[in-house]
KOLDO-224386 format. One record per residue (C-alpha): residue in one letter; x, y, z. Coordinates in pm, whole numbers, plus 50000, padded with zeros to 5 digits. Layout:
N
AXYZ
...
END
This chain:
177
M474981078989260
T474451048989473
E471921048589748
I472301023890034
R469801014290288
T470500999190630
P467940989490892
R467631024991009
L469471046990758
L469501058990406
L472931067890256
R472281089989951
S473211119189758
W473091154489886
H469991174489841
D469781212589862
D467761210890192
D470821192790363
L472831225190365
V471431241590679
P471301208190891
M474811198890782
A476131235290860
D474481230791211
I476441200091250
N479721217091146
A479021245891379
D479021222291687
P482271225691886
R481711190492024
V481471175191660
M484311195791525
R486681189691830
W488571161391658
I488431175891295
D491451194391161
D492281222491416
G488961218891601
S487451248291485
V483771251391392
R482591256791024
D480141281490893
L477291279090618
E479541290890335
Y482291264890442
T479631237390448
A478161247390100
E481641245689946
A482431212590115
I479351194789979
E480031208689629
Q483391192689665
W481931160189808
E479631158389498
E482501165189259
E484471136289407
W481621113189332
D482061123488971
E485771120688969
E486341089389182
G483111068689155
F482811073589538
G482341099889803
L480741111190104
F477061100990145
A474381122090323
V473061099590624
E469281101590669
L467291085090936
L464771065490762
A462161069191043
S462071107091004
G463901117090691
E466211138390903
L469931145990796
I472181131991066
G475491137290901
F477661119890655
T479681089590602
G481751078890310
L485071075590124
S487681100190017
V491181102489894
P493291116390195
E495551138689980
F496421158890300
L498421129290422
P500771120090143
E502521092290335
V499531070590313
M498991075589940
P497681058189735
A494641052389962
V491021057190008
A489951065190369
I486561059590522
S485201086390746
W481941099390926
R480511130091104
L477281128491278
G475291152991474
S476091151291854
H472451144491950
F472811112591725
W475801099291912
G475851067892114
Q472901051091905
G475021029491686
Y474421051391374
A478061057991284
S478841020991305
E475771010791098
A476591037190811
A480281030590831
H479900994190797
A477500998490495
T480071020190339
L482940998090399
E481020969490232
F480070992989926
A483981002689911
L485210965689903
Q482460948489732
D480730974889506
R483590996489408
G486280968689397
L488600984889642
D491170960289783
R491870980890086
V490391010490304
I492071029890571
S490761051790851
I492701083290988
S491651092291352
R493041117491587
V494731102591901
G492161105892180
D489091104091970
N487831072892135
A484401073791982
S485801070891620
E488311043891759
N485271024191883
V483761025991522
I486911015691374
R487160985391596
K483710974991516
L484600977091155
G487370951391201
M490100976191108
E493630968991233
F495900994991367
E498871002191126
R500821030691276
E500691064691432
T501841097091254
T501441133691267
H499061156091104
P501271175890850
V499491208590903
Y498231207491256
G500851187391429
H498571165491633
P499101127491649
L497041105191425
R496261066791411
I496031050091075
H493961016991067
A493320995690770
I491260966090645
D491640947690319
L489070926390112
T490480894690257
E489840905990634
F486340921090575
E483310903490695
A480090916790535
END
């Protein structure tokens, strides 16, 4: 699996000691507010999710990176790429996403990690196009999406939870590394 270094972050594979800090992030209602139905997740869910994220790397050649602070070695969340099978109307597609612990918000980490991931997708993995899917009202994610240079495509509705979603996209010709 690829590792990516940015000025402040290491995007890397998942380690066994990432389980508890990622479970703590998933258990924070502020973090999970905009994810699926907004419910928090437990340790068991997180363990299964990390296993699925690792399998996606094997199957697709991309996936979700664990994001670590270079200065401290602390896990702050994830960023990465996935196939958004839950939303058939956008398929075929690869989506970029991120989830950071709330005490790491507002410091530019999500934008830094997402930009490195987008560069990885378009330049290293040879993808022609990457989308983002955000829930309407999630202004923090919309900010990151704008910083990535992604353009609004359309609104749709989550097929399971019924809330409005925004689809943004960028293709290789629009990306500025």
